[in-house]
C-alpha positions, 0 to 999 in steps of 0.5 A, a space after each residue: 549491462 541490461 540486467 543492472 537497471 531492474 532493481 534501481 528502476 523498481 526502487 525509483 517506481 516505489 519512491 515515485 509511489 511515495 511521492 504520490 502518496 504524499 501529494 494525495 494527502 496534500 502534504 506537498 503544496 497548500 494548493 489542492 490543484 497542485 497536489 493533484 498535478 503532482 499525484 497524477 504525474 508521479 502516479 499515472 505518468 511515472 509508474 502507471 498507477 491511477 491516482 484517482 482510483 488510489 485516492 478513493 481507496 486510500 481515503 476510505 482506508 484512512 477513515 476506517 483502518 482495519 475495519 471489516 466491511 469498511 476498509 478496502 485494504 482488508 477486503 478478502 481477495 487473494 488474501 484474507 485477514 479475518 477467519 470469518 472470510 475463510 468460509 465458502 472458499 474452495 479450490 485455488 482460493 482456499 489453497 491460497 488462504 490456507 498457505 497465505 502466510 508462506 505465500 505472502 512475499 511471493 504474491 507481492 511479486 504480482 502486486 505491481 500488475 494488480 495495481 496496473 489492472 485495477 487502475 485501468 478498470 477504475 477508468 470505467 467510472 469517475 469516483 466522487 472527488 476525482 483529481 481529474 477527468 477520466 480521460 486525463 487519467 487514461 491518457 497519462 496511463 497510456 503515455 506511461 505504458 507506451 513510453 515504458 514499453 517503447 524504451 525497453 523494446 528499443 534498448 533490449 532484444 524481445 526476450 530481454 525486454 520480456 524478462 526485464 519487464 517481468 523482473 522490474 514489475 515484480 520487484 516494484 510490487 515486492 518493494 511497495 507491498 513490503 513497505 505498506 505491510 508493516 503498517 496495519 497487518 497483524 494489528 487490531 481488527 475492528 468489527 463491521 459494527 464496532 464504533 470507537 473514537 477517532 484516536 483509538 481507531 487510528 492508534 490501535 490499528 496502526 504500527 510504527 517501525 523503529 529506525 533512523 533516516 535510512 529507514 524513513 527514506 526506504 519506507 517513505 516515512 510510512 514507518 511513522 504510521 501512527 502519527 501519519 494516521 492521526 495527522 495525514 496532511 502533516 509532511 512526512 519529514 515532520 512525523 518524527 518530531 510528532 512521535 514523542 508527543 503522540 507517544 506521551 499522550 497515548 501513554 497518559 491515556 493508557 492507550 497501547 502505542 505499538 512500535 517494533 523493528 522491521 523484521 518483527 513487524 513482518 513476523 507479526 503480520 505473517 502470524 496474523 495471516 497464518 491465524 486467519 487461514 486456520 479454519 481452512 487448514 483445519 478442514 483440509 
C-alpha cells in the first residue's frame, strides 16, 4: 500500500508546478497580488519551490531564450549547451559533459532536489520585484518541509520513509524536467552579442510538441511553447486557439515554425547535448 502514492504524488507535485507557472505569468487572475498568492501557495507551500526565485529566473529566460550569457536556463552547470562551455572542464564535470546526452534523464532524477536547494539558497537576498518578503517565502518553505516529512514519517517506517522520499522526489524531478526539456533544448542558440527582433528571438528558439488534450494536460500546456513565449500572459487553455494564427503569420514571413512529436523532441534535445560535449570526447 505504501508504494502506491509515489507516482501520483510526483504527478501532483508537477501539476502544482504548472499552476505556479501560470500564476507567475499572470494567467490565473487579473490581480497581480492574487497571482502571487497562488504562486506562493502552489510553489513554496505545496511543492517546496521558491516562487520568487523561480519568477526572477524564468522572467530572464523569457526575455532572452537560449541566449548565451543572458538566459539562465542555458548557463553551464551539470549540463552544457554550447561547445565553448566545454573548455576548462576537468574531472567529474568533464565526465558529465562528455556523456551528458546519455546521462540526461538519469540526472533529471536529481532535479527536484536541485530546485529545493536553489530555493533555499535564494532566501539570502530578495530579488527585485519579489512576490513576497523573504520571511514569508522562508516560512512557507519551512511549513512545506515540516508537513511533508511529518506525514511521511507518521505513516511509514523510517526505512520506508527514506525510500518513499527518494523515489517521490526523483519522479517529481524526472516528470518536471521531461516536461520542460522539449521546449528549447536543441533549438537555435543565440550568441551573447547577437541581436534579433522579438518575434524571431522567441520563435527560432522555441519548439511546439504536437498532441491533443491529453498532451496538453500532461505537459501543462508547455507543448504550445511558441505561442506561450509570444503571449506569456495568455491562459494556457487559449494557446491552441492562437496556434494556427501564429503559424500562418510565421509562414507568411518565411520564419521557421518548429513543431514535432514528443519522442522526436527528446531526440533533438539529446542530439544537441551530444554535440555540445563533442570537444570533451575528442580530447578524452
